PASEBA-1860 file (N, C-alpha, C; in nm, 3 decimals):
! residues 173
1> MAIVVNKP> 0.554/1.672/-0.566/0.447/1.644/-0.661/0.347/1.547/-0.597 ~ 0.222/1.576/-0.613/0.117/1.492/-0.555/0.086/1.372/-0.645 ~ 0.025/1.274/-0.586/-0.018/1.155/-0.659/-0.152/1.186/-0.725 ~ -0.159/1.162/-0.855/-0.280/1.191/-0.931/-0.313/1.069/-1.018 ~ -0.437/1.025/-1.011/-0.482/0.913/-1.093/-0.466/0.950/-1.241 ~ -0.419/0.854/-1.320/-0.392/0.867/-1.463/-0.269/0.951/-1.495 ~ -0.186/0.978/-1.394/-0.059/1.049/-1.412/0.054/0.956/-1.367 ~ 0.178/0.981/-1.414/0.290/0.897/-1.370/0.322/0.916/-1.222
9> LPEFEANA> 0.381/0.812/-1.164/0.430/0.821/-1.027/0.541/0.926/-1.022 ~ 0.541/1.010/-0.922/0.655/1.101/-0.906/0.782/1.021/-0.873 ~ 0.896/1.083/-0.891/1.023/1.016/-0.865/1.040/0.986/-0.716 ~ 1.081/0.864/-0.685/1.113/0.827/-0.547/1.205/0.707/-0.548 ~ 1.272/0.687/-0.435/1.353/0.568/-0.415/1.343/0.531/-0.268 ~ 1.328/0.402/-0.239/1.312/0.357/-0.100/1.375/0.220/-0.083 ~ 1.405/0.187/0.042/1.460/0.056/0.076/1.349/-0.034/0.128 ~ 1.357/-0.160/0.086/1.259/-0.259/0.129/1.330/-0.380/0.188
17> TGGLKVSN> 1.253/-0.462/0.258/1.307/-0.586/0.310/1.362/-0.668/0.194 ~ 1.446/-0.764/0.227/1.505/-0.846/0.122/1.617/-0.774/0.049 ~ 1.659/-0.657/0.103/1.767/-0.582/0.040/1.729/-0.514/-0.090 ~ 1.600/-0.499/-0.115/1.553/-0.438/-0.241/1.554/-0.286/-0.233 ~ 1.582/-0.226/-0.348/1.563/-0.083/-0.367/1.442/-0.070/-0.458 ~ 1.348/0.012/-0.417/1.226/0.032/-0.496/1.223/0.177/-0.539 ~ 1.187/0.199/-0.666/1.177/0.337/-0.715/1.056/0.349/-0.806 ~ 1.033/0.470/-0.852/0.920/0.493/-0.941/0.936/0.418/-1.074
25> TSHNGKTL> 1.059/0.377/-1.108/1.080/0.307/-1.235/1.124/0.161/-1.217 ~ 1.146/0.116/-1.093/1.200/-0.018/-1.071/1.105/-0.130/-1.114 ~ 0.978/-0.100/-1.126/0.881/-0.203/-1.162/0.805/-0.170/-1.291 ~ 0.866/-0.085/-1.374/0.803/-0.056/-1.504/0.781/-0.187/-1.579 ~ 0.667/-0.197/-1.644/0.632/-0.318/-1.715/0.554/-0.416/-1.629 ~ 0.540/-0.384/-1.499/0.462/-0.469/-1.408/0.359/-0.383/-1.336 ~ 0.249/-0.446/-1.301/0.150/-0.379/-1.219/0.203/-0.378/-1.076 ~ 0.190/-0.264/-1.010/0.246/-0.245/-0.877/0.136/-0.203/-0.780
33> ILYFYPKD> 0.136/-0.264/-0.663/0.045/-0.225/-0.556/0.129/-0.177/-0.439 ~ 0.104/-0.054/-0.397/0.168/0.002/-0.278/0.057/0.023/-0.176 ~ 0.063/-0.052/-0.067/-0.038/-0.030/0.036/0.030/0.028/0.160 ~ -0.021/0.142/0.204/0.031/0.214/0.320/-0.051/0.177/0.442 ~ 0.018/0.149/0.550/-0.050/0.111/0.674/0.019/0.179/0.791 ~ -0.054/0.199/0.902/0.001/0.276/1.014/0.120/0.214/1.086 ~ 0.114/0.085/1.124/0.220/0.033/1.211/0.224/-0.119/1.211 ~ 0.347/-0.173/1.207/0.366/-0.318/1.221/0.309/-0.366/1.354
41> NTPGCTTE> 0.263/-0.490/1.354/0.222/-0.560/1.476/0.106/-0.495/1.551 ~ 0.017/-0.429/1.479/-0.105/-0.377/1.539/-0.222/-0.453/1.476 ~ -0.337/-0.458/1.542/-0.445/-0.546/1.496/-0.490/-0.525/1.351 ~ -0.526/-0.403/1.313/-0.575/-0.379/1.178/-0.468/-0.403/1.072 ~ -0.346/-0.362/1.103/-0.236/-0.377/1.007/-0.196/-0.523/0.990 ~ -0.203/-0.599/1.099/-0.174/-0.741/1.091/-0.280/-0.812/1.006 ~ -0.406/-0.778/1.028/-0.515/-0.837/0.949/-0.498/-0.804/0.801 ~ -0.469/-0.678/0.771/-0.451/-0.637/0.631/-0.334/-0.711/0.567
49> AMQFRDKF> -0.222/-0.720/0.636/-0.104/-0.789/0.582/-0.136/-0.936/0.556 ~ -0.208/-1.000/0.648/-0.243/-1.141/0.631/-0.338/-1.160/0.511 ~ -0.427/-1.063/0.488/-0.517/-1.074/0.374/-0.441/-1.059/0.242 ~ -0.345/-0.965/0.237/-0.260/-0.955/0.117/-0.178/-1.084/0.101 ~ -0.128/-1.139/0.213/-0.052/-1.264/0.209/-0.138/-1.376/0.152 ~ -0.261/-1.388/0.202/-0.348/-1.498/0.162/-0.392/-1.489/0.016 ~ -0.392/-1.370/-0.041/-0.430/-1.352/-0.183/-0.307/-1.331/-0.272 ~ -0.187/-1.343/-0.213/-0.064/-1.311/-0.285/-0.052/-1.387/-0.418
57> KDFVKAGA> -0.079/-1.517/-0.417/-0.067/-1.596/-0.540/-0.163/-1.545/-0.647 ~ -0.280/-1.498/-0.606/-0.376/-1.442/-0.702/-0.323/-1.312/-0.763 ~ -0.257/-1.230/-0.679/-0.197/-1.106/-0.730/-0.086/-1.138/-0.830 ~ 0.000/-1.234/-0.797/0.109/-1.273/-0.885/0.053/-1.326/-1.017 ~ -0.049/-1.412/-1.008/-0.112/-1.469/-1.127/-0.169/-1.358/-1.217 ~ -0.218/-1.250/-1.153/-0.273/-1.137/-1.228/-0.162/-1.040/-1.274 ~ -0.036/-1.073/-1.241/0.076/-0.992/-1.289/0.113/-0.875/-1.200 ~ 0.075/-0.877/-1.072/0.101/-0.763/-0.984/0.207/-0.795/-0.879
65> TVFGVSRD> 0.283/-0.692/-0.844/0.381/-0.698/-0.736/0.326/-0.614/-0.621 ~ 0.330/-0.670/-0.499/0.274/-0.604/-0.381/0.387/-0.558/-0.289 ~ 0.375/-0.435/-0.239/0.464/-0.383/-0.136/0.379/-0.318/-0.028 ~ 0.409/-0.348/0.098/0.351/-0.276/0.211/0.446/-0.163/0.247 ~ 0.390/-0.049/0.290/0.472/0.068/0.324/0.426/0.123/0.459 ~ 0.522/0.142/0.550/0.492/0.212/0.675/0.617/0.285/0.722 ~ 0.602/0.360/0.831/0.713/0.437/0.886/0.804/0.352/0.974 ~ 0.771/0.225/0.993/0.853/0.138/1.077/0.991/0.117/1.016
73> NMKSHDEF> 1.089/0.083/1.101/1.224/0.061/1.051/1.239/-0.081/0.996 ~ 1.354/-0.107/0.936/1.377/-0.235/0.869/1.373/-0.352/0.968 ~ 1.426/-0.335/1.088/1.424/-0.442/1.189/1.279/-0.480/1.222 ~ 1.194/-0.380/1.244/1.053/-0.406/1.272/0.988/-0.478/1.154 ~ 1.017/-0.431/1.032/0.960/-0.493/0.912/1.005/-0.638/0.897 ~ 1.135/-0.663/0.919/1.186/-0.799/0.906/1.114/-0.893/1.003 ~ 1.093/-0.848/1.127/1.024/-0.931/1.227/0.877/-0.951/1.191 ~ 0.811/-0.843/1.148/0.669/-0.849/1.108/0.653/-0.946/0.991
81> KANLELPF> 0.741/-0.934/0.894/0.738/-1.019/0.774/0.759/-1.166/0.812 ~ 0.857/-1.192/0.899/0.887/-1.329/0.941/0.772/-1.388/1.023 ~ 0.721/-1.311/1.120/0.613/-1.360/1.207/0.488/-1.398/1.129 ~ 0.456/-1.320/1.025/0.334/-1.344/0.948/0.359/-1.426/0.821 ~ 0.487/-1.460/0.797/0.526/-1.534/0.676/0.477/-1.461/0.551 ~ 0.506/-1.333/0.544/0.462/-1.252/0.429/0.550/-1.284/0.307 ~ 0.489/-1.313/0.193/0.566/-1.345/0.073/0.604/-1.221/-0.008 ~ 0.566/-1.104/0.038/0.599/-0.979/-0.032/0.687/-0.894/0.059
89> ELIADTEE> 0.748/-0.792/0.000/0.842/-0.708/0.074/0.772/-0.587/0.135 ~ 0.836/-0.532/0.239/0.785/-0.414/0.310/0.885/-0.300/0.295 ~ 0.836/-0.182/0.263/0.919/-0.064/0.247/0.924/0.012/0.379 ~ 1.046/0.043/0.423/1.067/0.119/0.546/1.079/0.267/0.510 ~ 0.973/0.341/0.533/0.970/0.485/0.502/0.989/0.564/0.632 ~ 1.103/0.541/0.697/1.128/0.599/0.830/1.132/0.751/0.827 ~ 1.168/0.810/0.714/1.173/0.957/0.704/1.043/1.015/0.649 ~ 0.943/0.930/0.625/0.809/0.970/0.578/0.809/1.036/0.440
97> KMCHMFGV> 0.914/1.015/0.361/0.918/1.077/0.227/0.805/1.026/0.139 ~ 0.789/0.893/0.132/0.682/0.837/0.049/0.546/0.871/0.108 ~ 0.535/0.864/0.241/0.406/0.893/0.305/0.359/1.034/0.272 ~ 0.451/1.130/0.275/0.413/1.267/0.240/0.385/1.279/0.089 ~ 0.469/1.216/0.007/0.449/1.223/-0.137/0.312/1.169/-0.178 ~ 0.270/1.059/-0.113/0.142/0.997/-0.145/0.027/1.061/-0.067 ~ 0.058/1.156/0.020/-0.046/1.229/0.092/-0.122/1.145/0.193 ~ -0.051/1.052/0.261/-0.120/0.965/0.355/-0.095/1.002/0.502
105> VKNKIMYG> -0.015/1.107/0.525/0.007/1.153/0.663/-0.111/1.242/0.700 ~ -0.182/1.203/0.804/-0.304/1.274/0.845/-0.305/1.297/0.995 ~ -0.378/1.399/1.036/-0.401/1.418/1.179/-0.511/1.322/1.222 ~ -0.486/1.251/1.331/-0.583/1.154/1.383/-0.604/1.182/1.530 ~ -0.713/1.132/1.582/-0.738/1.140/1.725/-0.717/0.999/1.782 ~ -0.621/0.986/1.873/-0.594/0.858/1.935/-0.595/0.876/2.086 ~ -0.682/0.805/2.151/-0.696/0.816/2.297/-0.717/0.961/2.339 ~ -0.795/1.034/2.261/-0.830/1.172/2.294/-0.724/1.275/2.258
113> KKVKGIER> -0.612/1.232/2.201/-0.505/1.325/2.165/-0.490/1.331/2.014 ~ -0.459/1.450/1.964/-0.435/1.467/1.822/-0.292/1.421/1.792 ~ -0.277/1.328/1.700/-0.147/1.276/1.660/-0.138/1.272/1.508 ~ -0.015/1.273/1.458/0.007/1.257/1.315/0.019/1.108/1.287 ~ -0.065/1.058/1.200/-0.061/0.915/1.170/-0.072/0.890/1.021 ~ -0.067/0.763/0.986/-0.077/0.722/0.846/-0.221/0.677/0.818 ~ -0.280/0.736/0.717/-0.414/0.696/0.674/-0.399/0.572/0.586 ~ -0.465/0.465/0.627/-0.458/0.340/0.551/-0.504/0.367/0.407
121> STFLIGAD> -0.414/0.343/0.312/-0.439/0.377/0.172/-0.367/0.278/0.081 ~ -0.423/0.257/-0.037/-0.361/0.168/-0.135/-0.361/0.237/-0.271 ~ -0.253/0.213/-0.346/-0.238/0.272/-0.479/-0.205/0.161/-0.577 ~ -0.274/0.163/-0.690/-0.254/0.066/-0.798/-0.186/0.140/-0.913 ~ -0.066/0.093/-0.950/0.011/0.155/-1.057/0.019/0.055/-1.171 ~ -0.015/0.101/-1.290/-0.014/0.014/-1.406/0.126/-0.012/-1.458 ~ 0.137/-0.108/-1.549/0.266/-0.144/-1.609/0.327/-0.026/-1.683 ~ 0.244/0.070/-1.720/0.291/0.190/-1.791/0.342/0.298/-1.696
129> GLVKQEWR> 0.340/0.269/-1.564/0.390/0.365/-1.466/0.289/0.469/-1.424 ~ 0.165/0.458/-1.474/0.061/0.554/-1.437/-0.018/0.503/-1.316 ~ -0.056/0.595/-1.229/-0.141/0.560/-1.116/-0.280/0.533/-1.172 ~ -0.329/0.412/-1.152/-0.458/0.371/-1.209/-0.574/0.386/-1.112 ~ -0.546/0.367/-0.983/-0.653/0.372/-0.884/-0.594/0.402/-0.747 ~ -0.672/0.468/-0.663/-0.631/0.489/-0.524/-0.750/0.462/-0.434 ~ -0.718/0.409/-0.317/-0.817/0.387/-0.212/-0.761/0.458/-0.090 ~ -0.836/0.550/-0.035/-0.789/0.626/0.082/-0.887/0.612/0.197
137> GLKVPGHV> -0.835/0.618/0.319/-0.921/0.611/0.437/-1.004/0.486/0.440 ~ -0.947/0.376/0.393/-1.024/0.254/0.375/-1.037/0.172/0.502 ~ -1.131/0.083/0.499/-1.151/-0.015/0.605/-1.094/-0.148/0.554 ~ -1.036/-0.226/0.643/-0.970/-0.351/0.604/-1.066/-0.455/0.545 ~ -1.182/-0.484/0.607/-1.267/-0.591/0.553/-1.306/-0.566/0.406 ~ -1.275/-0.664/0.322/-1.312/-0.658/0.181/-1.218/-0.578/0.093 ~ -1.125/-0.506/0.152/-1.039/-0.419/0.072/-0.947/-0.496/-0.022 ~ -0.881/-0.600/0.027/-0.786/-0.675/-0.057/-0.859/-0.734/-0.178
145> EDVLKAVK> -0.981/-0.781/-0.158/-1.060/-0.833/-0.271/-1.089/-0.723/-0.373 ~ -1.117/-0.602/-0.325/-1.141/-0.489/-0.417/-1.016/-0.459/-0.500 ~ -0.900/-0.461/-0.436/-0.774/-0.433/-0.507/-0.748/-0.543/-0.609 ~ -0.766/-0.668/-0.569/-0.744/-0.780/-0.662/-0.837/-0.770/-0.782 ~ -0.962/-0.734/-0.759/-1.057/-0.718/-0.871/-1.008/-0.608/-0.966 ~ -0.958/-0.497/-0.910/-0.908/-0.387/-0.993/-0.786/-0.431/-1.073 ~ -0.699/-0.511/-1.014/-0.581/-0.562/-1.085/-0.625/-0.652/-1.201 ~ -0.721/-0.740/-1.175/-0.771/-0.830/-1.280/-0.838/-0.750/-1.391
153> DLKKGAPV> -0.916/-0.648/-1.356/-0.981/-0.564/-1.456/-0.876/-0.493/-1.541 ~ -0.770/-0.446/-1.476/-0.662/-0.378/-1.547/-0.595/-0.473/-1.645 ~ -0.572/-0.596/-1.603/-0.509/-0.696/-1.688/-0.596/-0.726/-1.811 ~ -0.729/-0.727/-1.790/-0.823/-0.753/-1.900/-0.839/-0.633/-1.992 ~ -0.789/-0.518/-1.946/-0.805/-0.396/-2.025/-0.934/-0.323/-1.994 ~ -1.007/-0.372/-1.893/-1.132/-0.306/-1.854/-1.099/-0.180/-1.775 ~ -1.187/-0.081/-1.777/-1.162/0.037/-1.695/-1.158/-0.001/-1.547 ~ -1.063/0.057/-1.476/-1.048/0.028/-1.334/-1.139/0.120/-1.256
161> TAAPTPAA> -1.233/0.060/-1.184/-1.321/0.138/-1.099/-1.327/0.074/-0.962 ~ -1.340/0.155/-0.863/-1.349/0.103/-0.726/-1.471/0.165/-0.660 ~ -1.517/0.099/-0.557/-1.626/0.154/-0.479/-1.578/0.286/-0.420 ~ -1.668/0.383/-0.401/-1.626/0.510/-0.342/-1.559/0.486/-0.207 ~ -1.454/0.562/-0.184/-1.382/0.551/-0.057/-1.468/0.612/0.053 ~ -1.487/0.539/0.164/-1.565/0.595/0.274/-1.491/0.715/0.334 ~ -1.568/0.803/0.393/-1.507/0.920/0.457/-1.408/0.870/0.562 ~ -1.296/0.937/0.570/-1.192/0.895/0.665/-1.244/0.913/0.808
169> TATTA> -1.230/0.809/0.884/-1.268/0.813/1.025/-1.153/0.757/1.105 ~ -1.159/0.771/1.234/-1.053/0.715/1.318/-1.051/0.565/1.293 ~ -0.933/0.511/1.262/-0.922/0.370/1.234/-0.827/0.305/1.333 ~ -0.844/0.177/1.348/-0.755/0.101/1.434/-0.627/0.074/1.359 ~ -0.516/0.110/1.417/-0.387/0.082/1.352/-0.366/-0.064/1.358
END
Protein backbone atom coordinates (compact mmCIF):
# COMPACT_ATOMS: atom_id res chain seq x y z
CA MET A 1 0.00 0.00 0.00
CA ALA A 2 1.33 3.42 -0.93
CA ILE A 3 1.55 6.43 1.35
CA VAL A 4 -1.28 8.87 0.66
CA VAL A 5 -1.87 12.23 2.34
CA ASN A 6 -5.06 12.23 4.47
CA LYS A 7 -5.05 8.41 4.62
CA PRO A 8 -3.86 6.15 7.47
CA LEU A 9 -0.31 4.85 7.58
CA PRO A 10 -0.09 1.34 6.16
CA GLU A 11 0.85 -1.41 8.60
CA PHE A 12 4.57 -1.67 9.42
CA GLU A 13 6.92 -2.59 12.22
CA ALA A 14 10.59 -1.63 12.53
CA ASN A 15 13.45 -1.62 15.01
CA ALA A 16 14.98 1.62 16.22
CA THR A 17 17.92 2.60 18.37
CA GLY A 18 17.29 2.51 22.09
CA GLY A 19 15.72 -0.94 21.70
CA LEU A 20 12.44 0.56 20.46
CA LYS A 21 9.94 -1.15 18.19
CA VAL A 22 8.10 1.32 16.00
CA SER A 23 4.89 0.51 14.15
CA ASN A 24 2.04 2.23 12.39
CA THR A 25 0.13 2.24 15.71
CA SER A 26 2.95 2.63 18.27
CA HIS A 27 2.59 6.41 18.36
CA ASN A 28 -1.17 6.81 18.02
CA GLY A 29 -2.26 9.91 19.91
CA LYS A 30 1.03 11.67 19.10
CA THR A 31 2.24 13.60 16.11
CA LEU A 32 4.96 11.61 14.36
CA ILE A 33 7.72 12.75 12.02
CA LEU A 34 9.51 10.15 9.92
CA TYR A 35 12.41 11.61 7.98
CA PHE A 36 14.15 9.37 5.45
CA TYR A 37 17.76 10.07 4.58
CA PRO A 38 20.32 8.31 2.36
CA LYS A 39 23.20 7.39 4.70
CA ASP A 40 24.70 7.92 8.15
CA ASN A 41 27.88 10.00 8.38
CA THR A 42 27.55 11.76 5.03
CA PRO A 43 27.56 15.57 4.71
CA GLY A 44 23.91 16.28 3.86
CA CYS A 45 22.55 13.64 6.22
CA THR A 46 24.74 14.84 9.07
CA THR A 47 23.55 18.43 8.53
CA GLU A 48 19.91 17.33 8.44
CA ALA A 49 20.26 15.22 11.60
CA MET A 50 21.93 18.12 13.44
CA GLN A 51 19.13 20.49 12.39
CA PHE A 52 16.48 18.07 13.71
CA ARG A 53 18.63 17.73 16.87
CA ASP A 54 18.87 21.50 17.31
CA LYS A 55 15.08 21.96 16.96
CA PHE A 56 14.23 18.79 18.92
CA LYS A 57 12.94 20.63 22.01
CA ASP A 58 10.65 22.71 19.77
CA PHE A 59 9.25 19.53 18.21
CA VAL A 60 8.65 17.99 21.65
CA LYS A 61 7.00 21.22 22.86
CA ALA A 62 4.71 21.05 19.80
CA GLY A 63 3.84 17.44 20.72
CA ALA A 64 5.82 15.62 18.00
CA THR A 65 8.05 12.55 18.08
CA VAL A 66 10.91 12.47 15.54
CA PHE A 67 12.48 9.38 13.95
CA GLY A 68 15.20 9.30 11.32
CA VAL A 69 15.04 6.36 8.88
CA SER A 70 17.76 4.95 6.63
CA ARG A 71 19.01 1.62 5.30
CA ASP A 72 21.99 1.68 7.67
CA ASN A 73 22.29 -1.05 10.30
CA MET A 74 21.82 -0.58 14.05
CA LYS A 75 25.58 -0.40 14.77
CA SER A 76 25.97 2.45 12.25
CA HIS A 77 22.90 4.21 13.71
CA ASP A 78 24.15 3.85 17.29
CA GLU A 79 27.50 5.43 16.33
CA PHE A 80 25.86 8.20 14.26
CA LYS A 81 23.46 8.96 17.11
CA ALA A 82 26.26 9.03 19.71
CA ASN A 83 28.65 11.12 17.59
CA LEU A 84 26.01 13.79 16.91
CA GLU A 85 24.34 13.51 20.34
CA LEU A 86 20.96 12.98 18.70
CA PRO A 87 18.08 13.09 21.22
CA PHE A 88 15.76 11.10 18.92
CA GLU A 89 15.89 7.51 17.72
CA LEU A 90 16.92 6.17 14.31
CA ILE A 91 15.12 3.34 12.51
CA ALA A 92 17.30 0.72 10.81
CA ASP A 93 15.45 -0.25 7.62
CA THR A 94 18.16 -2.64 6.41
CA GLU A 95 15.68 -4.66 4.31
CA GLU A 96 14.22 -1.45 2.75
CA LYS A 97 10.65 -2.41 3.73
CA MET A 98 9.75 1.07 4.98
CA CYS A 99 11.72 2.76 2.20
CA HIS A 100 9.71 0.90 -0.44
CA MET A 101 6.42 1.36 1.43
CA PHE A 102 6.99 5.13 1.59
CA GLY A 103 8.19 5.21 -2.02
CA VAL A 104 11.56 6.79 -1.28
CA VAL A 105 13.79 4.31 -3.16
CA LYS A 106 14.81 6.08 -6.37
CA ASN A 107 17.29 5.69 -9.18
CA LYS A 108 20.04 8.28 -8.80
CA ILE A 109 23.16 9.18 -10.71
CA MET A 110 26.26 9.07 -8.51
CA TYR A 111 29.69 9.63 -9.99
CA GLY A 112 28.24 8.97 -13.44
CA LYS A 113 26.68 5.62 -12.48
CA LYS A 114 23.02 4.79 -12.00
CA VAL A 115 22.44 3.55 -8.44
CA LYS A 116 19.42 2.85 -6.27
CA GLY A 117 19.32 5.36 -3.46
CA ILE A 118 17.04 6.95 -0.91
CA GLU A 119 15.32 10.19 -1.86
CA ARG A 120 15.49 12.56 1.10
CA SER A 121 11.86 12.75 2.25
CA THR A 122 9.86 13.59 5.37
CA PHE A 123 6.38 12.51 6.42
CA LEU A 124 4.19 14.16 9.05
CA ILE A 125 1.64 11.83 10.66
CA GLY A 126 -1.08 13.26 12.86
CA ALA A 127 -2.17 11.98 16.26
CA ASP A 128 -5.10 10.34 14.44
CA GLY A 129 -2.68 8.14 12.46
CA LEU A 130 -3.34 9.94 9.17
CA VAL A 131 -0.53 11.15 6.93
CA LYS A 132 -0.89 14.94 7.07
CA GLN A 133 1.98 16.12 4.89
CA GLU A 134 4.88 14.82 2.83
CA TRP A 135 8.02 16.47 1.55
CA ARG A 136 9.86 14.59 -1.19
CA GLY A 137 13.11 15.27 -3.02
CA LEU A 138 13.81 18.05 -0.57
CA LYS A 139 16.86 20.17 0.04
CA VAL A 140 18.24 20.33 3.60
CA PRO A 141 18.47 24.14 4.08
CA GLY A 142 15.25 25.41 5.68
CA HIS A 143 13.53 22.03 5.64
CA VAL A 144 13.47 21.37 9.40
CA GLU A 145 11.90 24.80 9.95
CA ASP A 146 9.20 23.96 7.37
CA VAL A 147 8.41 20.69 9.18
CA LEU A 148 8.30 22.42 12.57
CA LYS A 149 5.92 25.06 11.19
CA ALA A 150 3.65 22.30 9.83
CA VAL A 151 3.68 20.54 13.23
CA LYS A 152 2.75 23.79 15.00
CA ASP A 153 -0.01 24.48 12.46
CA LEU A 154 -1.34 20.96 13.00
CA LYS A 155 -1.35 21.48 16.78
CA LYS A 156 -3.30 24.75 16.32
CA GLY A 157 -5.79 22.97 14.08
CA ALA A 158 -4.76 25.04 11.07
CA PRO A 159 -4.60 23.32 7.69
CA VAL A 160 -1.15 21.88 7.09
CA THR A 161 0.42 23.30 3.97
CA ALA A 162 3.99 23.17 2.78
CA ALA A 163 5.89 24.91 0.06
CA PRO A 164 5.82 22.91 -3.18
CA THR A 165 8.47 20.21 -3.23
CA PRO A 166 11.24 21.06 -5.69
CA ALA A 167 11.75 18.66 -8.56
CA ALA A 168 13.98 15.81 -7.44
CA THR A 169 17.56 16.34 -8.48
CA ALA A 170 20.78 14.60 -7.63
CA THR A 171 21.38 15.35 -3.96
CA THR A 172 24.36 15.01 -1.71
CA ALA A 173 23.92 12.09 0.65
